[in-house]
C-alpha positions in Angstrom: -63.2 -1.3 -79.2 -61.7 1.9 -80.5 -62.5 3.6 -77.1 -60.5 0.9 -75.2 -57.5 1.2 -77.6 -57.6 5.0 -77.1 -57.6 4.7 -73.3 -54.7 2.2 -73.5 -52.6 4.6 -75.7 -53.3 7.5 -73.3 -52.2 5.4 -70.3 -49.0 4.4 -72.1 -48.1 8.0 -72.9 -48.8 9.1 -69.3 -46.6 6.4 -67.9 -43.8 7.4 -70.2 -44.0 11.0 -69.2 -44.0 10.1 -65.5 -40.9 7.9 -65.9 -39.1 10.6 -67.9 -39.9 13.2 -65.3 -38.6 11.0 -62.5 -35.4 10.4 -64.5 -34.9 14.1 -65.1 -35.8 15.6 -61.8 -35.1 13.0 -59.2 -32.7 10.3 -60.3 -30.2 12.7 -61.8 -30.1 14.7 -58.5 -28.6 11.8 -56.5 -25.4 13.0 -54.7 -22.1 12.3 -56.5 -19.3 11.7 -54.0 -15.8 12.6 -55.1 -12.6 11.8 -53.3 -9.0 12.9 -53.9 -6.9 10.2 -55.5 -5.3 7.9 -52.8 -7.9 8.6 -50.1 -10.4 6.2 -48.7 -14.1 7.1 -49.3 -15.8 7.3 -45.9 -19.3 8.8 -45.5 -20.4 9.6 -41.9 -24.0 8.6 -41.4 -26.3 7.9 -38.5 -26.9 4.3 -37.6 -30.7 4.8 -37.4 -32.4 2.3 -39.8 -29.2 1.2 -41.3 -27.5 -2.2 -41.1 -23.9 -3.0 -41.3 -22.4 -3.6 -44.7 -21.9 -7.4 -45.5 -18.3 -8.6 -45.0 -18.0 -9.3 -48.7 -18.1 -5.5 -49.4 -15.3 -4.6 -47.0 -12.2 -3.7 -49.0 -8.8 -4.0 -47.3 -6.6 -3.4 -50.3 -5.9 0.3 -49.8 -5.2 -0.1 -46.0 -2.9 -3.1 -46.7 -1.1 -1.3 -49.5 -0.4 1.8 -47.3 0.6 -0.3 -44.3 3.0 -2.9 -45.6 5.5 -0.3 -46.7 5.5 1.2 -43.2 6.1 -2.1 -41.4 9.6 -3.3 -41.1 11.5 -6.4 -40.1 13.6 -6.0 -37.0 16.6 -8.3 -36.3 18.1 -8.4 -32.8 21.5 -10.1 -32.2 22.5 -10.8 -28.7 25.6 -12.6 -27.3 25.1 -15.6 -25.0 27.8 -17.5 -23.2 25.6 -20.4 -22.2 25.8 -22.3 -18.9 29.2 -22.9 -17.1 30.5 -26.4 -17.3 33.0 -28.7 -15.5 35.8 -28.1 -18.0 35.5 -24.3 -17.6 36.1 -24.7 -13.8 38.8 -27.4 -14.3 40.9 -25.6 -16.9 40.0 -22.0 -16.3 38.9 -21.1 -19.8 35.8 -19.1 -20.6 33.5 -20.3 -23.3 33.2 -17.9 -26.2 30.0 -15.9 -26.5 27.6 -17.3 -29.1 25.5 -14.9 -31.2 21.8 -15.5 -31.0 19.3 -13.8 -33.4 15.8 -12.9 -32.7 13.3 -11.3 -35.1 10.2 -9.2 -34.9 8.4 -6.3 -36.5 8.3 -2.6 -36.2 6.2 0.3 -37.4 7.6 3.5 -39.0 5.9 6.5 -37.4 7.8 9.3 -38.9 9.5 10.0 -42.3 12.8 10.6 -40.5 13.0 6.9 -39.4 11.5 6.7 -36.0 10.1 3.2 -35.4 7.9 1.8 -32.6 8.2 -1.9 -31.7 7.9 -4.1 -28.7 10.5 -3.9 -25.9 10.8 -7.7 -25.9 11.8 -7.6 -29.6 14.9 -5.4 -28.9 15.7 -6.4 -25.3 19.4 -7.0 -24.5 20.4 -6.3 -28.2 24.1 -6.0 -29.0 23.2 -5.2 -32.6 19.9 -4.1 -34.2 19.2 -4.1 -37.9 16.0 -3.0 -39.7 14.9 -4.2 -43.1 12.4 -2.1 -45.0 9.8 -3.6 -47.4 12.0 -2.6 -50.3 14.8 -4.8 -48.8 17.0 -1.9 -47.8 18.7 -2.6 -44.5 19.9 -0.1 -41.8 21.6 -0.2 -38.4 19.2 0.9 -35.7 19.7 2.6 -32.3 17.5 2.4 -29.3 15.9 5.8 -28.3 14.1 4.5 -25.2 12.0 1.6 -23.8 9.2 1.0 -21.4 9.0 -2.6 -20.2 5.7 -2.0 -18.4 3.8 -1.4 -21.6 6.3 -3.5 -23.7 6.9 -0.5 -26.1 10.2 0.6 -27.4 11.3 3.4 -29.8 14.2 2.9 -32.2 15.7 5.0 -34.9 17.3 4.5 -38.3 18.9 7.1 -40.6 17.5 6.7 -44.1 18.8 8.6 -47.1 15.2 9.7 -48.0 11.8 10.2 -46.5 10.1 7.0 -45.5 6.4 6.0 -45.7 4.9 6.0 -42.2 1.6 5.3 -40.3 -0.3 7.9 -38.4 -1.8 7.0 -35.0 -5.5 6.4 -34.8 -7.6 6.9 -31.7 -7.9 3.6 -30.0 -10.5 4.9 -27.6 -12.9 5.1 -30.5 -12.3 1.6 -31.7 -15.5 -0.5 -31.7 -15.9 -4.2 -30.8 -16.6 -6.0 -34.1 -14.7 -3.5 -36.2 -12.5 -4.9 -39.0 -8.8 -4.7 -38.5 -5.6 -5.8 -40.2 -2.5 -7.2 -38.6 0.7 -6.6 -40.5 4.1 -8.1 -39.7 6.7 -10.7 -40.4 5.7 -14.0 -38.8 8.0 -17.0 -39.3 10.3 -14.8 -41.5 7.5 -14.3 -43.9 7.9 -10.6 -44.6 5.0 -8.2 -45.2 2.2 -10.6 -44.2 -1.3 -9.2 -43.8 -4.1 -10.9 -41.9 -7.6 -9.7 -41.2 -10.0 -10.1 -38.3 -12.2 -8.1 -36.0 -11.7 -6.4 -32.6 -13.1 -9.1 -30.3 -12.6 -7.2 -27.0 -11.2 -4.0 -25.5 -9.4 -3.2 -22.3 -8.5 -6.9 -21.9 -6.5 -7.5 -18.7 -4.0 -10.3 -18.9 -3.1 -10.1 -15.2 -0.3 -7.5 -15.6 -2.5 -4.5 -14.7 -2.5 -3.4 -18.4 -5.1 -2.9 -21.0 -5.0 -4.6 -24.4 -7.1 -4.7 -27.6 -8.0 -8.3 -28.4 -8.4 -9.4 -32.0 -8.9 -12.6 -34.0 -6.6 -11.5 -36.8 -3.9 -14.2 -37.0 -0.7 -13.1 -35.1 2.3 -15.5 -34.7 5.9 -15.3 -33.5 7.6 -12.5 -35.6 4.4 -10.4 -35.6 5.5 -8.8 -32.3 5.9 -5.1 -32.8 3.9 -5.0 -36.0 0.9 -2.9 -36.9 -2.8 -3.4 -36.1 -4.7 -1.0 -38.4 -8.3 -0.2 -39.2 -9.7 -0.2 -42.7 -8.6 3.4 -43.1 -5.0 2.4 -42.6 -4.7 4.2 -39.2 -2.5 2.6 -36.6 -4.8 1.5 -33.7 -2.4 -0.9 -31.9 1.0 -2.6 -31.7 0.7 -6.3 -31.9 2.3 -7.8 -28.7 1.1 -11.1 -27.4 -0.7 -14.3 -28.1 -2.1 -16.7 -25.5 -1.2 -20.3 -26.6 0.2 -23.5 -25.1 2.0 -24.1 -28.4 3.4 -20.6 -28.9 1.4 -20.1 -32.1 -1.9 -18.5 -32.9 -4.9 -20.3 -31.7 -7.7 -17.9 -32.4 -7.0 -14.5 -30.7 -4.1 -12.2 -30.0 -3.5 -8.9 -28.2 -2.2 -5.4 -29.1 -1.1 -2.4 -27.1 -3.7 0.3 -27.9 -2.4 3.1 -30.0 -3.2 5.9 -27.5 -0.9 4.2 -24.9 1.8 3.5 -27.5 1.7 7.2 -28.7 1.9 8.5 -25.2 5.0 6.3 -24.4 6.7 7.4 -27.7 6.0 11.1 -26.9 7.4 10.8 -23.4 10.5 9.0 -24.6 11.2 11.7 -27.1 10.4 14.7 -24.8 11.5 13.4 -21.4 13.8 10.4 -22.0 11.5 8.2 -19.9 7.8 7.5 -19.4 5.8 9.9 -17.3 3.5 7.8 -15.2 0.6 9.0 -13.2 -2.2 7.4 -11.2 -5.7 8.3 -10.1 -5.1 7.0 -6.6 -7.9 4.5 -6.0 -8.0 0.9 -5.1 -10.7 -1.5 -6.3 -11.4 -5.1 -5.2 -10.6 -8.0 -7.5 -13.8 -9.4 -9.1 -12.8 -13.1 -9.1 -12.6 -13.5 -5.3 -15.2 -15.2 -3.2 -15.9 -11.9 -1.4 -16.6 -10.1 -4.6 -19.0 -12.9 -5.8 -20.8 -13.2 -2.4 -21.4 -9.4 -2.3 -22.2 -9.2 -6.0 -19.3 -6.7 -6.6 -18.6 -8.6 -9.8 -22.0 -7.6 -11.1 -21.4 -3.9 -10.8 -21.0 -2.1 -14.2 -18.3 0.4 -13.3 -15.4 0.5 -10.8 -16.1 0.2 -7.1 -13.8 2.4 -5.1 -12.5 0.2 -2.2 -9.8 2.6 -1.0 -8.3 6.0 -1.7 -4.6 6.6 -1.5 -3.2 9.4 0.7 -2.0 12.5 -1.1 -3.5 11.3 -4.4 -5.5 13.3 -6.9 -8.5 11.1 -5.9 -8.3 12.1 -2.3 -7.9 15.8 -3.1 -10.9 15.7 -5.4 -13.1 14.0 -2.7 -13.6 10.5 -4.1 -14.7 8.2 -1.3 -14.7 4.5 -0.6 -18.0 3.1 -1.9 -18.2 5.4 -4.9 -18.8 3.7 -8.2 -16.9 5.2 -11.2 -19.1 5.2 -14.3 -17.0 7.2 -16.8 -13.8 9.2 -17.2 -13.8 12.1 -19.7 -17.2 10.9 -20.9 -15.7 7.5 -21.8 -17.7 4.6 -20.3 -15.9 2.6 -17.6 -17.2 -1.0 -17.1 -14.2 -2.5 -15.4 -10.9 -1.6 -13.7 -8.9 -2.3 -16.9 -10.9 0.3 -18.7 -9.8 2.9 -16.1 -6.2 1.7 -16.1 -6.0 1.8 -19.9 -7.2 5.4 -20.1 -5.0 6.7 -17.2 -2.0 5.1 -19.0 -2.5 7.7 -21.7 -2.2 10.6 -19.2 0.7 12.3 -17.5 1.1 13.7 -14.0 -0.6 17.1 -13.9 -3.3 16.2 -16.4 -6.9 16.8 -15.4 -9.7 14.3 -16.0 -13.4 14.4 -15.4 -14.7 11.5 -13.3 -18.4 10.7 -13.3 -19.4 8.5 -10.4 -22.4 7.1 -8.6 -22.6 8.0 -4.9 -25.5 6.4 -3.1 -27.6 6.5 -6.2 -26.8 10.1 -7.1 -24.5 11.2 -10.0 -21.5 13.2 -9.0 -19.0 14.8 -11.4 -15.5 15.6 -10.1 -12.4 17.1 -11.7 -9.4 15.0 -10.7 -5.7 15.7 -11.2 -3.5 12.8 -12.3 -0.5 12.7 -9.9 2.8 10.8 -9.7 2.6 7.4 -7.9 3.3 7.9 -4.2 3.3 4.2 -3.2 4.4 0.9 -4.5 5.0 -2.8 -3.5 8.7 -3.5 -2.9 10.3 -6.5 -4.5 11.6 -9.4 -2.5 9.9 -8.7 0.9 6.5 -7.5 -0.5 6.2 -4.5 1.7 4.0 -1.7 0.5 5.5 1.8 1.1 4.7 5.4 0.3 6.6 8.6 0.0 6.5 10.8 3.1 3.9 13.6 3.2 4.6 16.9 4.8 2.6 15.7 7.8 4.7 12.5 8.0 7.9 14.5 7.9 6.7 16.6 10.8 5.5 13.6 12.8 8.7 11.6 12.4 11.1 14.5 12.3 12.9 13.4 9.1 13.0 14.8 5.5 13.6 11.5 3.7 12.5 7.9 3.8 9.5 5.8 3.0 6.6 4.9 5.2 5.4 1.2 5.4 1.6 1.0 4.8 1.2 -2.6 4.0 2.9 -5.8 5.3 2.5 -9.4 4.0 1.4 -12.1 6.4 5.0 -13.5 6.6 6.3 -10.3 8.3 3.4 -9.1 10.4 4.9 -10.4 13.6 7.6 -7.7 13.3 5.0 -4.8 13.8 6.3 -2.9 10.7 3.2 -1.0 9.7 3.6 2.8 10.1 7.4 2.7 10.5 9.7 4.7 8.2 12.5 2.9 6.3 15.6 5.1 6.4 18.3 2.8 4.9 18.9 -0.6 3.4 22.3 -2.2 4.1 23.6 1.2 5.0 22.3 2.8 1.8 20.0 5.8 2.4 16.4 5.7 1.2 15.0 9.0 0.0 11.8 8.0 -1.8 10.0 5.0 -3.2 12.2 4.8 -6.3 15.3 4.5 -4.0 13.5 1.8 -2.0 12.5 -0.1 -5.1 16.1 -0.1 -6.5 17.7 -1.1 -3.2 15.1 -3.9 -2.4 15.6 -5.3 -5.9 19.2 -5.9 -5.1 18.5 -8.0 -2.0 19.8 -11.5 -2.3 17.7 -14.4 -1.1 20.8 -16.2 0.1 22.2 -13.4 2.4 21.2 -11.1 5.3 19.7 -7.7 4.8 19.9 -4.9 7.3 17.0 -2.4 7.3 17.1 0.7 9.5 13.7 2.0 10.5 12.1 4.8 12.6 8.9 4.7 14.6 6.6 7.6 15.5 8.4 8.1 18.9 11.6 8.8 17.1 13.2 5.6 18.1 15.5 3.9 15.5 15.8 0.2 15.2 17.6 -2.2 12.8 16.1 -5.4 11.7 18.0 -8.2 10.0 16.1 -10.2 7.4 17.4 -13.5 6.3 
C-alpha cells in the first residue's frame, strides 16, 4: 500500500514539473502583437488550414468611426420653369422659375476640401451646399465631371484641415468581403449599413464595371462611401436596381480605382483621359453565342481588332482568348473594361491570351479611341489614318466603317464625312458633336467623299 502511495506522489510531482515547464518555456513565448493607437490590427497569414473568422467577430466600429466624419451631405438646388401652359401663350407672361432641391452624399478625399460624389447628384446645379458631419455648411464649386462613370469632383474651402478617406485598391477586393456603405439616405445623415461584396465587374448594360454589394443603399446614399473593414475607400455608391426606387437586396458602386483615376484626370488635365485596348468581343446573351458555346468561355474572345489600335499594333488577332491583363484574371468583357478604365492613353499593359491552345504574352499600348457610334443616325466612324489621308487626298474628316440596316441602301461604308450642314468635320469628336445637334424634325445635309475623290451630298430626313 505504501508502494502505491509513493508511486502516486512521484507521478503527481512529475506532472506538476511538466506543466510548470510548459508555462515557463512555451506559453510565455507566444507572440505579443502591438499596434499604434488608432490603427486597425491586421495580421497577414496564409489561408492554408485556416477558416474564415465567424461574422460575430468582425468589428466595424473603427471603420465606421473613421468614415462617418469624411462623408458629407450634398444639397443641389436647381431652377425649373415647368411646362408651358395656355395662359403663357395667351398673355405672354413667363412662369417664374421654381427652385428644386436634390440631395445626396459625398466623400472627402483631401484635407483641403476636395470631395468626390456622383455626377447625377450635382448635375444642373445652380447652387451646391455641403454639410459636414459636425453640421458645418459650406458653398461648393464643381471642379469637373465625368457622366460616363457618373463621378464628379467638387471643392469647398474649410477653415481647417478636414478628415478624409484614402483610396483602397478595388482590384484586390474579394467576393464575400465585408464592407460598409456610409451616406445620407432619406435625409438620415451619417447612416452606416453593412454587407458583403456579392459580385465584381458587374455590367449594367452601360459598358461599365461596378462592385455589387448587399449593404443597404437607398436614395440619398448616392455619392457616399463604400469602405472595407480597414476604413479604406473601395467604391462610390451609385445605383440600385429596383422597381420601387428603394433598396431591394443589392446595390452598385463605382470601383475606387476608376473613381481615383477620374479624379486625378480632372485635377491634372481638366477632363478624363480615356483609352481603349482596341478589340471587339461578341455579346454572350445572343443565340449565336449560345449555339457556339462562346458564353461558356472563361475569358474574353476577340471577335475583331480595330485599325490603328494598340491591340492591332501588338499583334492581337481575332480568335484569341484574353485570359488576364497585368496578371489580373479576366473572366468576362466587363472585367477587361473595368481595368482599362483605370488607364490612360500611352499606358502599357501586359495581355496574356490563349491562341490555339498556346499561351501568348503581349505588351499592349493603351491608345485614344479612334472610332465611335454617332448619335441620331447610328453610323460608326473612325479617325483617318495616314493611309486613309493618302487614299482620299484629304487631311481631315471621318471614315464610315459601320452602317445600320436602315441606311445600307445608301452605300455609305468606306466613305469619308467632310461636313454636316456646312460645318467641317475634322475628327470623331467633331462628328459626335455635330450629329448630336441633328433634329429629328428637319433635314440634315452631309457632305461625303469616296475613294475616287468624288464628292456627294446626301440629305437625311
